C-alpha positions as CSV (number, residue, x, y, z in Angstrom):
1,S,-24.9,207.2,-38.0
2,M,-23.8,205.6,-34.7
3,A,-26.6,207.0,-32.5
4,D,-30.3,208.0,-32.8
5,V,-30.0,210.7,-30.2
6,V,-27.0,212.8,-28.9
7,I,-27.4,214.8,-25.8
8,F,-25.3,217.9,-25.2
9,D,-24.9,219.4,-21.7
10,A,-24.1,223.1,-21.7
11,P,-23.2,225.7,-19.0
12,P,-26.0,228.0,-17.7
13,I,-27.2,230.2,-20.6
14,I,-27.3,233.3,-18.4
15,T,-23.6,233.2,-17.6
16,V,-21.9,231.8,-20.7
17,N,-22.5,232.6,-24.4
18,D,-21.5,229.0,-25.5
19,A,-25.0,227.7,-24.5
20,S,-26.7,230.1,-26.8
21,L,-24.5,229.2,-29.7
22,L,-25.0,225.5,-29.1
23,A,-28.8,225.9,-28.7
24,S,-29.0,227.5,-32.2
25,Q,-27.3,224.4,-33.7
26,V,-29.3,221.5,-32.2
27,D,-32.7,220.1,-32.9
28,G,-34.2,220.9,-29.5
29,V,-33.4,222.4,-26.1
30,L,-34.6,221.4,-22.6
31,L,-34.4,224.2,-20.0
32,V,-33.3,222.9,-16.6
33,V,-34.4,224.9,-13.6
34,K,-33.4,224.3,-10.0
35,A,-36.4,224.6,-7.6
36,G,-35.6,227.2,-4.9
37,G,-32.3,228.0,-6.6
38,T,-33.1,229.6,-10.0
39,K,-34.6,233.0,-9.9
40,R,-37.7,233.6,-12.0
41,D,-36.1,236.5,-13.9
42,H,-33.2,234.3,-14.8
43,V,-35.6,231.7,-16.2
44,K,-37.3,234.4,-18.2
45,A,-34.0,235.8,-19.5
46,A,-32.9,232.3,-20.5
47,K,-36.1,231.7,-22.4
48,D,-35.7,235.1,-24.1
49,R,-32.1,234.3,-25.1
50,L,-33.2,230.9,-26.6
51,E,-35.9,232.7,-28.6
52,K,-33.4,235.3,-29.8
53,V,-31.2,232.6,-31.3
54,N,-34.2,230.7,-32.7
55,A,-33.6,227.7,-30.5
56,R,-36.4,225.1,-30.4
57,L,-37.4,224.9,-26.7
58,V,-39.1,221.5,-26.3
59,G,-39.7,221.7,-22.6
60,A,-38.3,222.3,-19.1
61,V,-37.1,220.1,-16.3
62,L,-37.5,221.1,-12.6
63,T,-34.8,219.7,-10.4
64,N,-34.6,219.5,-6.6
65,A,-38.3,219.9,-6.1
66,K,-39.7,218.3,-2.9
67,A,-42.4,215.8,-3.5
68,D,-44.5,217.0,-0.6
69,A,-44.5,220.5,-2.0
70,A,-46.0,219.4,-5.2
71,L,-48.9,217.7,-3.3
72,Q,-49.9,221.0,-1.8
73,Y,-51.1,222.3,-5.2
74,N,-53.5,219.4,-5.8
């Protein structure tokens, strides 16, 4: 009753089971991916784990992306 939104931060879902347990208990999950640091197969595995526990994946955040790299795709 004291807050409209509560944000939980969890360890990487690939390495620790706590994140999967937490993901199944919250209203939505944002998947945070480090550009140039997170392997594609780890992102896929994380998404699969979230689906397995019926987590609601509401989006993804890409961190450490270079702005000039994004312009190359326009």
